[in-house]
C-alpha positions as CSV (number, residue, x, y, z in Angstrom):
1,M,-46.5,19.2,-296.8
2,D,-47.0,15.4,-297.0
3,M,-50.7,15.7,-296.2
4,A,-51.2,18.5,-298.7
5,L,-49.6,16.3,-301.3
6,N,-51.9,13.5,-300.4
7,A,-54.9,15.9,-300.8
8,F,-53.7,16.8,-304.3
9,L,-53.0,13.2,-305.3
10,W,-56.4,11.9,-304.0
11,G,-58.2,14.8,-305.7
12,A,-56.4,13.7,-308.9
13,V,-57.6,10.2,-308.4
14,A,-61.2,11.4,-308.2
15,G,-60.7,13.7,-311.2
16,L,-59.5,10.7,-313.2
17,S,-63.1,9.6,-313.4
18,L,-63.8,12.3,-315.9
19,L,-60.7,11.3,-318.0
20,A,-61.8,7.6,-317.7
21,G,-65.2,8.5,-319.0
22,S,-63.6,10.4,-321.9
23,L,-61.5,7.4,-322.8
24,L,-64.6,5.2,-322.8
25,G,-66.4,7.6,-325.0
26,L,-63.6,7.7,-327.5
27,F,-62.5,4.1,-327.7
28,E,-65.2,1.8,-326.2
29,R,-68.9,1.3,-326.8
30,L,-70.7,0.6,-323.5
31,S,-74.4,0.0,-323.4
32,L,-76.5,2.9,-322.1
33,R,-78.0,0.6,-319.5
34,T,-74.5,-0.4,-318.2
35,I,-73.6,3.3,-317.8
36,S,-76.9,4.1,-316.1
37,L,-76.3,1.3,-313.6
38,V,-72.9,2.6,-312.7
39,M,-74.4,6.1,-312.3
40,A,-77.0,4.8,-309.9
41,L,-74.5,2.8,-307.8
42,G,-72.2,5.8,-307.5
43,G,-75.2,8.0,-306.7
44,G,-76.2,5.7,-303.8
45,I,-72.6,5.8,-302.5
46,L,-72.6,9.6,-302.6
47,I,-75.9,9.8,-300.7
48,A,-74.4,7.7,-298.0
49,L,-71.3,9.9,-298.0
50,V,-73.4,13.0,-297.4
51,A,-75.5,11.4,-294.7
52,L,-72.9,9.4,-292.8
53,E,-69.8,11.5,-293.1
54,L,-70.1,15.0,-294.4
55,M,-73.2,16.2,-292.6
56,E,-72.5,14.2,-289.5
57,E,-69.1,15.8,-289.1
58,S,-70.5,19.2,-290.0
59,F,-73.0,18.9,-287.2
60,L,-70.5,17.7,-284.7
61,L,-68.2,20.6,-285.5
62,G,-70.7,23.4,-286.0
63,G,-74.1,22.4,-284.8
64,Y,-77.4,23.1,-286.3
65,W,-76.6,26.6,-287.6
66,A,-73.4,25.7,-289.6
67,S,-74.8,22.4,-291.0
68,A,-78.1,23.9,-292.1
69,T,-76.7,27.1,-293.5
70,G,-74.0,25.4,-295.4
71,L,-76.3,22.8,-296.9
72,I,-78.8,25.4,-298.1
73,A,-76.1,27.6,-299.5
74,G,-74.5,24.7,-301.4
75,S,-77.8,23.7,-302.8
76,V,-78.8,27.2,-303.9
77,T,-75.3,27.9,-305.4
78,F,-75.4,24.7,-307.4
79,F,-79.0,25.4,-308.6
80,L,-78.1,28.9,-309.8
81,A,-74.9,27.8,-311.6
82,D,-76.7,24.8,-313.1
83,L,-79.5,27.0,-314.3
84,I,-77.0,29.3,-316.1
85,L,-75.1,26.4,-317.7
86,A,-78.3,24.7,-318.8
87,K,-79.0,27.6,-321.2
88,T,-75.7,26.8,-323.0
89,G,-76.3,23.1,-323.5
90,A,-75.2,21.5,-320.2
91,R,-78.5,20.5,-318.7
92,R,-78.1,16.9,-319.7
93,R,-74.4,16.6,-319.2
94,K,-74.7,13.1,-317.7
95,E,-76.6,11.9,-320.7
96,A,-75.1,8.4,-321.3
97,A,-75.7,8.6,-325.1
98,G,-73.6,11.6,-325.6
99,Q,-76.4,13.9,-326.3
100,P,-74.6,17.2,-327.2
101,A,-74.1,17.6,-331.0
102,S,-72.1,20.9,-331.0
103,E,-68.8,22.1,-329.7
104,Q,-70.5,24.8,-327.6
105,S,-72.6,22.3,-325.7
106,G,-69.6,20.1,-325.3
107,Y,-67.7,23.0,-323.6
108,A,-70.8,23.7,-321.5
109,I,-70.8,20.1,-320.3
110,F,-67.0,20.4,-319.6
111,V,-67.7,23.4,-317.3
112,G,-70.7,21.7,-315.8
113,S,-68.6,18.6,-315.0
114,L,-66.2,20.9,-313.1
115,L,-69.2,22.4,-311.3
116,D,-70.2,18.9,-310.2
117,S,-66.6,17.8,-309.3
118,V,-65.3,20.8,-307.3
119,P,-67.5,20.3,-304.2
120,E,-66.6,16.6,-304.2
121,A,-62.9,17.4,-304.5
122,V,-63.0,20.0,-301.7
123,A,-64.7,17.3,-299.5
124,I,-61.8,15.0,-300.2
125,G,-59.3,17.6,-299.0
126,V,-61.4,18.3,-295.9
127,S,-61.6,14.6,-295.1
128,L,-57.9,14.6,-294.7
129,L,-58.1,17.1,-291.9
130,K,-59.4,14.4,-289.6
131,G,-56.0,13.2,-288.5
132,G,-55.0,12.2,-292.0
133,S,-57.8,9.7,-292.6
134,L,-59.2,9.5,-296.1
135,S,-62.8,8.9,-297.0
136,W,-62.8,5.8,-299.3
137,V,-66.5,6.1,-299.6
138,L,-66.1,9.5,-301.2
139,I,-63.4,8.4,-303.6
140,V,-65.4,5.4,-304.9
141,G,-68.7,7.4,-305.1
142,V,-67.1,10.3,-307.0
143,F,-65.4,8.0,-309.5
144,L,-68.5,6.0,-310.3
145,A,-70.8,9.0,-310.5
146,N,-68.6,11.1,-312.8
147,V,-67.5,8.7,-315.5
148,P,-70.7,9.3,-317.7
149,E,-69.9,13.1,-317.8
150,G,-66.6,12.6,-319.5
151,L,-68.2,10.1,-321.8
152,S,-71.0,12.5,-322.8
153,A,-68.9,15.6,-323.3
154,S,-66.3,13.7,-325.4
155,A,-69.0,12.4,-327.7
156,G,-70.3,15.9,-328.3
157,M,-66.8,17.3,-329.0
158,R,-66.1,14.5,-331.4
159,R,-69.3,15.3,-333.3
160,A,-68.1,18.9,-333.4
161,G,-64.9,17.8,-335.2
162,R,-62.4,18.0,-332.3
163,S,-59.4,15.6,-332.3
164,K,-58.9,12.8,-329.7
165,R,-55.7,14.5,-328.6
166,Y,-57.5,17.8,-328.0
167,I,-60.4,16.1,-326.0
168,L,-58.0,14.1,-323.9
169,G,-55.9,17.2,-323.2
170,L,-59.0,19.1,-322.0
171,W,-60.1,16.3,-319.6
172,S,-56.5,16.0,-318.3
173,M,-56.8,19.6,-317.4
174,A,-60.1,18.9,-315.6
175,T,-58.3,16.2,-313.6
176,L,-55.6,18.8,-312.6
177,L,-58.2,21.3,-311.6
178,T,-60.0,18.8,-309.5
179,A,-56.8,17.9,-307.8
180,L,-56.1,21.6,-307.1
181,A,-59.6,22.0,-305.6
182,S,-58.9,19.1,-303.2
183,L,-55.5,20.7,-302.3
184,L,-57.1,24.1,-301.6
185,G,-59.8,22.4,-299.5
186,Y,-57.1,21.0,-297.3
187,V,-54.7,24.0,-297.2
188,L,-57.3,26.7,-296.7
189,L,-59.1,24.9,-293.9
190,A,-56.1,23.4,-292.1
191,R,-55.9,26.2,-289.5
192,V,-59.4,27.7,-289.4
193,P,-62.0,27.2,-286.6
194,G,-64.2,24.2,-286.7
195,E,-67.2,26.2,-287.7
196,Y,-65.7,27.1,-291.0
197,V,-64.8,23.5,-291.7
198,A,-68.4,22.5,-290.8
199,L,-69.8,25.1,-293.2
200,T,-67.5,23.8,-296.0
201,Q,-68.6,20.2,-295.4
202,S,-72.3,21.0,-295.4
203,F,-71.9,23.3,-298.4
204,A,-70.3,20.5,-300.3
205,S,-73.2,18.2,-299.1
206,G,-75.8,20.6,-300.4
207,A,-74.1,20.9,-303.8
208,I,-73.7,17.1,-304.1
209,L,-77.3,16.4,-303.2
210,A,-78.6,19.0,-305.7
211,M,-76.3,17.5,-308.4
212,L,-77.6,14.0,-307.7
213,A,-81.2,15.0,-307.8
214,S,-81.0,17.2,-310.9
215,T,-78.5,15.3,-313.1
216,V,-77.5,11.8,-312.0
217,F,-80.7,10.1,-311.1
218,P,-82.9,11.5,-313.9
219,E,-80.4,10.4,-316.5
220,A,-79.8,7.1,-314.9
221,F,-83.5,6.3,-314.8
222,K,-84.0,7.3,-318.4
223,D,-81.9,4.5,-319.7
224,G,-81.8,2.1,-316.7
225,G,-85.4,2.0,-315.7
226,P,-86.8,1.0,-312.3
227,V,-83.8,-1.2,-311.4
228,I,-82.0,2.1,-310.8
229,G,-83.7,2.3,-307.4
230,L,-82.3,-1.1,-306.4
231,L,-78.8,-0.1,-307.5
232,T,-79.0,3.1,-305.6
233,S,-79.9,1.2,-302.4
234,F,-77.0,-1.2,-303.0
235,G,-74.6,1.7,-303.4
236,F,-75.8,3.2,-300.2
237,L,-75.4,-0.2,-298.4
238,I,-71.9,-0.6,-299.8
239,A,-70.9,2.9,-298.5
240,F,-72.5,2.2,-295.2
241,F,-70.4,-0.9,-294.6
242,L,-67.3,0.8,-295.9
243,S,-67.8,3.7,-293.4
244,K,-68.1,1.2,-290.6
245,L,-65.0,-0.7,-291.6
246,G,-63.2,2.6,-292.0
C-alpha cells in the first residue's frame, strides 16, 4: 500500500507541471524564448530517460520482441490520437504564445495534454516496481516539458471567457488524473510477468518520443531558435549524470 501511495503522489508531482503552467499563463508574463528554452531542456532530459532507463529496462526484461513491439505500438498510438486531436485545435498545444483563441481549442489542448502526460505518468508508476526506486530523471523531465501546455491552454480558455477559478479547477483535475495513471501503472503491473512490464515501458517510450518530435521540439525551435539544440544536449547530459548518480 505504501508503494502504491508513493506512485500516486509522485504522479501528482509530475502532473503539477500542467497546473504550474496554468498559473504562469494566468498570473505571469514569461518571454516566449524563456519558455522555449525550458521546453528544450526538458525534452533533452526525456530523451535520456527513454534511452537510458525505459528502453534499457524494457530490453533487459523482454528482449528484442517486447522492446520493439511496445515502442512501435506506443508511437503509432500517439500518432493516431494526436492526428484526431489536431483536427479540433490541439496540434500546437505546446505553443508558448497561447495560440488557441477559442474554448473548443482550449479543451482540445487540455485533452492533448493528458495524452502527452499519461505515458509519462505510467512510466513513473512502473519505475517504482524496481525495488521502490524512483526515476528522478523522469520527474524532472516531465515537469520541464509539460509546463508550456498548461500555459497555452489557459491562455486559450481565458480568451474564450472562462474564469480563472474554472481554469485552475480543470488543471487540478488533470493533475489528479495524472496521479491516477501513475497509480494504475504501478498496481496493474506489480504482479505480472516481466514481459508485460517491458511492453509497458517501451510503449511509454514510443509515445514520449513521438510527442517530443511532433510537439515539443518544433514549438521550442519556433521561438527559441538554433540554441534549442544546445539546450537539448545539456538536458540529456544532466539526465545522464543523474542516472549515474541514481
